[in-house]
C-alpha positions as CSV (number, residue, x, y, z in Angstrom):
1,M,19.0,-36.7,-29.2
2,M,15.9,-34.7,-30.2
3,K,14.1,-37.9,-31.1
4,H,14.7,-39.3,-27.6
5,L,13.5,-36.0,-26.0
6,E,10.3,-36.2,-28.2
7,N,9.6,-39.8,-27.2
8,Y,10.1,-39.2,-23.4
9,K,9.1,-35.6,-23.1
10,Y,6.1,-36.4,-20.9
11,L,8.2,-38.6,-18.6
12,I,10.9,-35.8,-18.4
13,A,8.2,-33.2,-17.5
14,L,6.6,-35.5,-15.0
15,L,9.9,-36.2,-13.2
16,S,10.8,-32.5,-13.2
17,V,7.4,-31.6,-11.5
18,F,7.9,-34.4,-8.9
19,N,11.4,-33.0,-8.3
20,F,9.8,-29.5,-7.9
21,L,7.3,-30.8,-5.3
22,L,10.3,-32.2,-3.3
23,T,11.9,-28.8,-3.0
24,P,11.6,-28.6,0.8
25,I,13.5,-31.9,1.1
26,H,16.2,-30.6,-1.2
27,I,16.5,-27.5,0.9
28,A,16.7,-29.5,4.2
29,I,19.3,-31.9,2.9
30,S,21.5,-29.6,0.9
31,G,21.7,-26.7,3.3
32,F,21.9,-24.3,0.4
33,N,20.2,-21.0,0.2
34,P,16.4,-21.8,-0.4
35,A,16.4,-19.2,-3.2
36,Y,18.9,-21.1,-5.3
37,I,17.1,-24.4,-4.9
38,I,13.7,-23.0,-5.7
39,V,15.0,-21.1,-8.8
40,I,16.9,-24.2,-10.0
41,N,13.9,-26.5,-9.6
42,Y,11.6,-24.0,-11.2
43,T,14.0,-23.6,-14.1
44,I,14.0,-27.4,-14.6
45,V,10.2,-27.5,-14.6
46,I,10.0,-24.7,-17.2
47,L,12.6,-26.2,-19.6
48,S,11.2,-29.8,-19.3
49,S,7.5,-28.8,-19.6
50,S,8.3,-26.6,-22.6
51,L,9.3,-29.8,-24.4
52,I,5.6,-30.7,-24.6
53,A,4.9,-27.7,-26.8
54,S,5.2,-28.7,-30.5
55,K,4.9,-25.1,-31.9
56,R,7.6,-22.5,-31.6
57,L,5.1,-19.8,-30.5
58,A,3.9,-22.0,-27.6
59,K,7.5,-22.7,-26.6
60,F,8.4,-19.0,-26.7
61,F,5.3,-18.2,-24.6
62,T,6.3,-20.7,-21.9
63,Y,9.9,-19.5,-21.9
64,F,8.7,-15.8,-21.6
65,L,6.3,-16.6,-18.7
66,G,8.9,-18.7,-17.1
67,A,11.5,-15.9,-17.3
68,L,9.0,-13.5,-15.7
69,T,8.2,-16.0,-12.9
70,L,11.9,-16.6,-12.1
71,L,12.6,-12.9,-12.1
72,A,9.7,-12.3,-9.7
73,I,11.0,-15.1,-7.4
74,W,14.5,-13.6,-7.3
75,L,13.2,-10.1,-6.6
76,E,10.9,-11.4,-3.9
77,F,13.8,-13.1,-2.1
78,S,15.6,-9.8,-2.2
79,D,12.6,-7.9,-0.8
80,S,10.3,-10.4,1.0
81,N,8.0,-7.6,2.3
82,S,7.0,-6.4,-1.2
83,K,3.4,-7.1,-1.9
84,T,3.8,-6.1,-5.5
85,L,6.5,-8.7,-6.1
86,L,4.3,-11.3,-4.3
87,I,1.4,-10.6,-6.6
88,C,3.6,-10.7,-9.7
89,R,5.0,-14.1,-8.7
90,L,1.5,-15.5,-8.1
91,V,0.1,-14.1,-11.3
92,F,3.0,-15.2,-13.5
93,S,3.0,-18.7,-11.8
94,F,-0.7,-19.1,-12.4
95,L,-0.4,-18.1,-16.1
96,L,2.7,-20.3,-16.5
97,F,1.1,-23.5,-15.2
98,A,-2.2,-22.7,-16.9
99,C,-0.3,-22.4,-20.1
100,F,1.3,-25.8,-19.5
101,C,-2.1,-27.3,-18.8
102,I,-3.5,-26.0,-22.1
103,I,-0.6,-27.2,-24.1
104,L,-0.7,-30.6,-22.4
105,I,-4.5,-31.0,-23.2
106,R,-4.0,-30.0,-26.8
107,Q,-1.2,-32.5,-27.2
108,L,-3.1,-35.3,-25.5
109,L,-6.0,-34.8,-27.8
110,K,-3.7,-35.6,-30.7
111,I,-2.7,-39.0,-29.3
112,K,-4.5,-41.8,-31.1
113,D,-3.0,-44.9,-29.5
114,I,-2.5,-46.0,-25.9
115,N,1.2,-45.5,-25.2
116,L,3.5,-44.2,-22.5
117,Q,2.7,-40.6,-23.3
118,F,-1.1,-41.2,-23.1
119,I,-0.6,-42.8,-19.6
120,I,1.8,-40.2,-18.2
121,G,0.1,-37.1,-19.7
122,P,-2.9,-37.2,-17.4
123,I,-0.7,-37.8,-14.3
124,L,1.3,-34.7,-15.3
125,G,-1.9,-32.7,-15.8
126,F,-3.0,-33.7,-12.3
127,L,0.2,-32.4,-10.8
128,Y,-0.2,-29.1,-12.8
129,L,-3.7,-28.8,-11.4
130,G,-2.4,-29.2,-7.8
131,I,0.2,-26.5,-8.3
132,I,-2.3,-24.1,-9.8
133,G,-4.5,-24.8,-6.8
134,G,-1.6,-24.0,-4.5
135,V,-1.1,-20.6,-6.2
136,L,-4.8,-19.8,-5.8
137,F,-4.8,-20.8,-2.1
138,E,-1.7,-18.6,-1.5
139,F,-3.4,-15.7,-3.3
140,V,-6.5,-16.1,-1.1
141,H,-4.2,-16.1,2.0
142,F,-2.6,-12.9,0.7
143,L,-6.0,-11.2,0.4
144,D,-6.9,-12.2,3.9
145,S,-4.3,-13.7,6.3
146,N,-7.1,-15.2,8.4
147,S,-8.4,-17.3,5.5
148,F,-6.8,-20.5,6.9
149,Q,-5.9,-22.1,10.1
150,L,-2.3,-23.0,9.4
151,I,0.2,-25.2,11.1
152,K,3.0,-23.7,13.1
153,G,6.0,-22.7,11.0
154,F,4.0,-22.7,7.7
155,S,5.5,-21.5,4.5
156,G,4.3,-20.9,1.0
157,Y,4.7,-24.6,0.3
158,S,2.0,-25.3,2.8
159,F,-0.6,-24.0,0.3
160,Y,0.6,-26.4,-2.4
161,Y,0.4,-29.2,0.1
162,F,-3.1,-28.2,1.0
163,S,-4.0,-28.0,-2.7
164,F,-3.1,-31.7,-3.3
165,I,-4.8,-32.7,-0.1
166,S,-7.9,-31.0,-1.4
167,I,-8.0,-32.4,-5.0
168,T,-7.4,-35.9,-3.6
169,S,-10.0,-35.4,-0.9
170,V,-7.7,-36.8,1.8
171,G,-8.5,-34.1,4.3
172,Y,-6.0,-34.5,7.1
173,G,-7.4,-31.5,8.9
174,D,-4.0,-29.9,9.8
175,I,-4.9,-26.9,7.5
176,T,-8.4,-25.7,7.6
177,P,-10.2,-23.0,5.4
178,L,-11.9,-20.5,7.7
179,T,-13.4,-17.8,5.5
180,A,-16.1,-18.2,2.8
181,P,-13.7,-17.5,-0.1
182,A,-11.2,-20.0,1.2
183,Q,-13.9,-22.6,1.8
184,S,-15.5,-22.0,-1.7
185,L,-12.1,-22.4,-3.4
186,T,-11.4,-25.6,-1.4
187,L,-14.8,-26.9,-2.5
188,V,-14.1,-26.1,-6.1
189,M,-10.7,-27.8,-6.0
190,N,-12.4,-30.9,-4.4
191,I,-15.0,-31.1,-7.2
192,I,-12.4,-30.5,-10.0
193,G,-10.1,-33.2,-8.5
194,Q,-12.9,-35.8,-8.5
195,F,-14.2,-35.0,-11.9
196,Y,-10.7,-34.9,-13.3
197,L,-10.1,-38.5,-12.2
198,A,-13.5,-39.6,-13.4
199,I,-13.0,-38.0,-16.9
200,V,-9.5,-39.4,-17.3
201,I,-10.6,-42.9,-16.4
202,G,-13.5,-42.6,-18.8
203,V,-11.4,-41.4,-21.6
204,F,-8.7,-44.0,-21.0
205,V,-11.3,-46.9,-20.9
206,G,-13.1,-45.5,-24.0
207,K,-9.9,-45.2,-26.0
208,Y,-8.7,-48.7,-24.9
209,I,-12.0,-50.2,-26.1
210,N,-11.8,-48.4,-29.4
211,V,-8.2,-49.6,-30.0
212,N,-9.1,-53.2,-29.3
213,Q,-12.1,-53.1,-31.5
214,N,-10.0,-51.7,-34.4
């Protein structure tokens, strides 16, 4: 069982993050309390992403940050007007997904051959990057509620949507950064997204050439 988890840990983590990004659809279809859906999906992401960590200390750190994030989410649902809980959720979420990114990068550097893990890993990293961007955009909005021109009926998920729109340079225009901090963060996310894709393609091609030559 553990061997299968080890072989498919990147795929499991990738599917869990995709499932997390589909949270609004789950809420709309199920009709359950949004708090339950969000906590369940967050828990799945934490458990599956922790599979990537090969060392016990790294696993413990992800579980610890994950528990703090879930606690902050639960408490925020019970007191939605608390700014302290909102800040705690954003800080813990940022640290959690930053930790996942660091662990993922360290694991990818150890891969010598082109295999399923080497292909899926960068895709997973791209999703982590988009989620981190969403947390940062939400934090900018918290500091200044006039930072963005938002669509009617927006929610916290709108910032994650805008983050992925930014790193992919799609630019639908339905959400627009208005203040200098929001615009600068959007610019940084655009640049990081483009350089990330360029670096990943370069590393992939370079490793493919090295494998064929050997």
